[in-house]
C-alpha positions as CSV (number, residue, x, y, z in Angstrom):
1,M,249.5,147.3,192.3
2,V,247.7,149.2,189.6
3,V,245.5,146.2,188.9
4,D,244.5,146.0,192.6
5,L,243.4,149.6,192.5
6,A,241.3,149.0,189.4
7,V,239.7,146.0,191.0
8,G,239.1,148.0,194.2
9,D,237.5,150.8,192.2
10,Q,235.3,148.3,190.4
11,D,234.2,146.7,193.7
12,Q,233.4,150.2,195.2
13,R,231.3,151.0,192.1
14,A,229.5,147.7,192.5
15,V,228.7,148.5,196.1
16,I,227.5,152.0,195.2
17,A,225.4,150.6,192.4
18,H,223.8,148.0,194.8
19,Q,223.1,150.7,197.5
20,R,221.5,152.9,194.9
21,L,219.3,150.1,193.5
22,V,218.1,149.2,197.0
23,A,217.2,152.9,197.6
24,A,215.6,153.2,194.1
25,D,213.5,150.1,194.8
26,R,212.3,151.6,198.0
27,V,211.2,154.8,196.2
28,A,209.6,152.8,193.3
29,S,207.6,150.6,195.7
30,T,205.7,153.7,196.9
31,V,204.3,154.4,193.4
32,A,201.1,152.8,192.1
33,Q,201.2,151.9,188.4
34,G,198.6,151.7,185.7
35,V,198.5,150.2,182.3
36,H,198.7,152.6,179.3
37,G,197.1,151.9,176.0
38,R,197.7,153.1,172.5
39,R,194.2,154.5,171.8
40,R,193.6,152.1,168.9
41,V,192.4,148.6,168.4
42,G,194.9,145.8,169.0
43,I,196.1,143.1,171.4
44,G,195.4,144.1,175.0
45,E,193.2,143.5,178.0
46,T,191.4,146.8,178.2
47,F,188.0,147.1,176.4
48,W,188.1,149.6,173.5
49,Q,184.8,149.5,171.6
50,F,182.1,147.4,170.0
51,R,181.8,147.3,166.3
52,Q,179.4,145.5,164.0
53,Y,180.4,142.1,162.7
54,Q,181.8,142.1,159.2
55,P,182.4,139.2,156.8
56,G,185.8,137.7,157.6
57,D,185.6,138.2,161.4
58,T,186.0,135.0,163.4
59,I,183.1,133.8,165.4
60,Q,185.3,133.6,168.5
61,R,185.4,137.5,168.6
62,I,181.6,137.9,168.7
63,D,180.4,139.5,171.9
64,W,177.2,137.4,172.4
65,R,175.8,139.5,175.3
66,Q,176.0,142.7,173.4
67,S,174.7,141.1,170.3
68,A,171.7,139.7,172.2
69,K,170.7,143.2,173.4
70,R,170.7,144.6,169.9
71,E,169.5,143.9,166.3
72,H,173.0,143.2,164.9
73,V,176.0,141.0,165.8
74,Y,178.8,142.9,167.5
75,I,182.6,142.3,167.9
76,R,184.3,143.3,171.1
77,E,187.6,145.1,170.4
78,N,190.4,145.7,172.9
79,E,192.8,148.5,173.1
80,W,196.3,147.9,171.8
81,E,198.9,147.8,174.6
82,A,202.6,147.8,173.8
83,A,205.8,148.4,175.6
84,E,207.4,151.8,175.2
85,S,211.1,152.5,174.7
86,V,212.3,155.1,177.3
87,W,215.8,156.6,177.0
88,L,217.1,157.9,180.3
89,W,219.9,160.4,181.0
90,Q,221.3,161.7,184.3
91,D,223.4,164.7,184.6
92,R,226.8,163.6,186.1
93,S,228.6,166.9,185.6
94,P,230.6,168.5,188.4
95,S,227.6,170.8,189.3
96,M,225.8,167.7,190.6
97,A,228.4,167.2,193.3
98,Y,226.7,170.0,195.4
99,C,225.0,169.6,198.7
100,S,223.9,172.4,201.1
101,T,225.2,170.6,204.2
102,S,227.3,167.5,204.8
103,A,224.3,165.8,206.4
104,L,222.5,165.7,203.1
105,P,223.3,163.7,200.0
106,E,224.7,165.4,196.9
107,K,222.4,166.3,194.0
108,G,224.0,163.6,191.9
109,E,223.2,160.9,194.4
110,R,219.5,162.0,194.5
111,A,219.4,162.2,190.7
112,A,220.9,158.7,190.4
113,I,218.4,157.2,192.8
114,L,215.5,158.9,191.1
115,T,216.7,157.8,187.7
116,L,217.0,154.2,188.9
117,A,213.6,154.3,190.6
118,L,212.1,155.5,187.3
119,A,213.9,152.8,185.4
120,S,212.6,150.2,188.0
121,L,209.0,151.4,187.6
122,L,209.3,151.3,183.8
123,V,210.7,147.8,183.8
124,R,208.0,146.6,186.3
125,G,205.4,148.1,183.9
126,G,206.8,146.1,181.0
127,E,208.6,149.0,179.3
128,R,212.1,148.9,177.8
129,V,214.8,151.3,179.0
130,A,218.2,152.4,177.9
131,L,220.7,155.0,178.9
132,L,221.3,157.8,176.4
133,G,224.8,157.6,175.1
134,S,225.4,154.0,176.1
135,G,225.1,152.7,172.6
136,L,222.9,149.8,173.9
137,P,219.4,149.2,172.7
138,P,216.5,149.5,175.2
139,S,215.8,146.3,177.1
140,S,213.8,145.2,180.1
141,G,214.5,143.0,183.1
142,R,216.5,143.2,186.2
143,A,219.8,143.0,184.3
144,V,219.2,146.4,182.6
145,L,218.7,148.0,186.1
146,Q,222.0,146.5,187.3
147,R,223.7,147.8,184.1
148,L,222.2,151.3,184.6
149,A,223.2,151.4,188.3
150,V,226.8,150.4,187.5
151,T,227.1,152.9,184.7
152,L,225.7,155.7,186.9
153,A,228.1,154.8,189.7
154,Q,231.1,155.5,187.5
155,A,232.6,159.0,188.1
156,D,232.9,161.1,185.0
157,A,234.8,164.3,185.5
158,T,234.3,165.2,181.8
159,A,230.5,164.7,181.8
160,A,228.5,167.5,180.2
161,S,225.6,169.1,182.0
162,L,223.3,168.3,179.0
163,P,223.2,165.2,176.8
164,A,224.5,165.0,173.3
165,I,221.7,164.9,170.8
166,E,221.4,161.4,169.3
167,P,218.8,159.8,167.2
168,V,216.1,157.9,169.1
169,P,213.4,155.8,167.4
170,R,210.0,157.3,166.6
171,H,207.6,157.3,169.5
172,A,210.4,156.7,172.0
173,R,210.4,158.8,175.2
174,V,213.4,160.6,176.6
175,V,213.7,161.5,180.3
176,L,216.4,163.9,181.4
177,V,217.3,164.2,185.1
178,G,219.6,167.0,186.3
179,D,219.8,170.5,187.7
180,F,219.6,172.1,184.3
181,L,221.9,175.0,185.2
182,S,223.0,175.3,181.6
183,P,222.0,178.5,179.7
184,A,218.3,178.4,178.6
185,A,219.3,178.5,174.9
186,E,221.4,175.4,175.2
187,L,218.6,173.6,177.1
188,E,216.1,174.5,174.4
189,R,218.5,173.3,171.7
190,V,218.8,169.9,173.3
191,V,215.1,169.5,174.0
192,R,214.2,170.6,170.4
193,G,216.9,168.1,169.1
194,F,215.2,165.2,170.8
195,A,211.7,166.4,169.9
């Protein structure tokens, strides 16, 4: 009988995760995305700058139109575009179980949908996402969204209202979603720890 309850709980978490993913996709579909560059020369589709031809440059990189207008031969350079690593965290502490009326969803439900919508947008944009504290590296694709949804659907009565500070790679981004009802000094300590 204990096994049946565990399987039942697992099924219920899967249903909640699926419902949240559908709601998150609905939110994410209302947002227009753009490409972000790295503000330096590299592989990408966005024009960065022209520079004079130098010995060693391949002939295929010459911009013949620009070169025809001027005295020198010019190379067209594009801006480097690369995927970002974004670490997400959602407050699952008991304070997120609040709602002002029974007709409205709890804060935790809204936070989960917004966290999943952000993850969906990031994955659609070619970024890699991971959940802080999961121990898993950032990845992209629909599978990571499903994994995030299932993890966020799990109840955690011992969840802290702020994440534990953990090392993240240089140039990674961290997004925290919660009500931030912790003391300001604690919040500052966590933000400084990730910065």
